[in-house]
N, C-alpha and C positions, 0 to 999 in steps of 0.2 A: 482698449479697444478689443485687442484680442482674445484679451483671455475674457473679456465678457459674448464675446460671440462666441466661444469657443463653449462656455458654460449653458448660452442658451441649446445652443445644438446639441450637446451633452444633455440637458433637462426636454428636447425636443425626439431625443436619436426612437428611430423608430426597429424592434428586434433584429432584424438586420446589421445594421449600422452596429447597436450595443455588440451585436459578434465580433464584427469586425473592430470595433471596439477592447473590446473583451482579451482579441487575440494579439492586439498591435503592440509591438517592440517601441511605436517611440510612446504611447502613452505611459501615464505613469499611474505607480500600482494603484491609488485610489484609486483611479480615471474606471483600469482594469477590473477591480473589485464589484466596483456603483454596474460596472454593467453586465457584468456577471451575474449579480444577485438580480435583479430586472430577469436577464433573461430566466432563473430561475423562478423564477417572480410569472413571468408572465405562462411560463411552462408546464404550473401546477392549476393551469384550467385550459390552455394553448401548447399543445408539444408540437402544431406540423412542422415549425423550421427547423429545432434542435434533430427529432426525429431525422428529417430527410438530409442534413446535412452532416450529420454522423453518421450515416450511410453508406454516402456518396464520396466514393471515391475518386471521382474527378474535382471534389469541396478544396479547398483551400487547408493545406494540414494541419495550421496554428490550428485555424475554425475552426476542427472537423472535433479539435481535440479540445477546446473551449466545448462546444458542444454534449462531447461521450460528457465528461465530467458535471454538465451542467445536468445529467439524464442522473448519476449520484445523488442529486442533491434534490429533481423533481419526486423523483422514487417512482413509486406504484406498478403493478405489473408491466405494462407498456414498454415501460424504461428500464426494467429489469428485461426482460425477454430482448435489447433492446443488446442489451452488457452484453445480452449472454450468447447470440451471439457473434458481435465482436470480436468475442478471446479469439476466432480463427481469424481476424482479420490479416493479412497480405504486407499488411505498416507494424513493426516493430511498435513505432510511437502509440497509437492508435491502442494495440493491444495494451501496451500501461496503462492507457487512461482507462482503455472501459475496466479493469485490474482496481487501479484506484481508485474508479466512481464506486465499481464494485462493492468495495469497504465501504466507504463511505456511504452506502445506500443501507450497510448492516445487515442485512439479511440470508437469513440461515438457505436458501434453495443457491444460492448464489457460491458456497463455500468451493463444491468439488469441481468448480471450473478454477477459483484460484489456486485451488490445490492442484487441478494440470496446467496452471501456468506455471507452478514450482521451476517446471520441467524444460521451458522453454528455451525454444534456440536461443533470445534476442539477452543480453545480461540485466535493459535496464525494467524488461519485463518480470523477468522473477523477485527483479529487486520490488516492485511495485504491485504482485502478488503477494510476494511476504511481507509486505509494509500492509497492504490489505488486512492480511490473517492476525498482523498481530491486535487486534481489536475484539477478533473472533472468536475468542471464547469458548470453541469448538477442534475439543478431539479429533477428527476425521483427520486433521493435517500431519500430527506428530509423525506418523510411518517416511510423509513423501520429505519434510525439515530435516529428521533424521537422516536418512537418508543422503539427500543435497549436501549436510552436511559436509559428507566424506567425502561423496561424484566428484570426479576428476576433472568433471567437463566448470566447476566453479574456481577453477586452480588456474592460473599459466604460468606455464617453462616449470612445474611446481612448487607455485607458488602460491598462498592463498591470494584471492580477489573479492576485492572491497563486500559485494550484495553477501556475502557468509555471514556477516554479522546479524546483517535485517532477517535471517533463516533462525540466529540464535534468539534475537529476538521476540518470531512470529512463533516457537517453541512455546517462551514465557507467557504471550499470549494464547493459548490453547488456553490456560490455568491446568492442564493434565500430568496428572503426577506421572502419567504413562512416559515424560519427558523426563524424565531424572538421566538415564542411560547416555543418551547423548548426548545431555545437559553435564556428567561428568566427564562422557571425556572430551568435551569442547576446553570443560578446563587444566588439560593439556594438551592447547590448541599450538602450535605456532603462532598461530597467530595471532598477537598483542588486542587488536580493537575484537576479535573475537573476546578468547578468555577476557578481557572487560566486558562485555555484554553478557555472561553467565551471571553472573549472581542478582543480578537484579530479575531479570528472568527469573532462577529463582525462589526471588523471596514475592512475585507475583500469584507462580503456583502458590507456593506455602504457604503467603500472606503472614511472613513475620522476615525481622532483619535477625542475623544476628551479629554487626557490626556493634553493636553497642560491648564499651569495654574490649576492644577485641585489638587488633594488630590487624593489617591486611591478612596476612601470613594465616593467626590464628582463626582469621576471620572463614577462610578457605578452609585452614581442618578441620572448622565445625562442620560445612558445608558437605566436605566429603563425607565428615561422619555417619550424618545426619542421612546421606542418599545413601551410603552401599547398607543403614539400619533399614531404610522405607524397603530400598529394595528384596530383604532379607527376607521380608514379612508375606 
């Protein structure tokens, strides 16, 4: 009986209830995703709720996060402008949600703001921005991502922190050969997680692989020769 009641309640849920459900820790992943999809579907014709909640710093933080992420799926100029405004939000989780939503949106106009967030004080924001840039195909991010790999802000007590591997992924995502110098340096990085992301990033930019018929060591040597030749051109 409780299951039937829960199902009926979910089917009849309005946008406010869906927002609560999509952000509920008690709900299942299936329930949260279904509610999120309904919010996005509604937002294509009526953005009033997500617009209000996403910008309301007094709203429940989890509901704000959901509303912000929904904007990236809803798209449109109004959603884009709200997301851009949220890059300066005082809450790191909201700035991170905005970065992720801009990645979902995929609009080139968002790239300069994602580039700015690579230098954000909060590591979760830097990681979200880098992940968003991974599918950007935009070389405007190359310089800041290259700098971020060597920035001491991305180390702790002299040791690499986890966010740096996302910078490598994002360099590959730019699709730009201007990322080669940073990726060549990253081959000798002290962090194995960073090193492990370099070849996939190079393959994404170059559009081919050196893995067939080569040992891992020989594969790395082949990429070193390739990049060195490219940089001499």
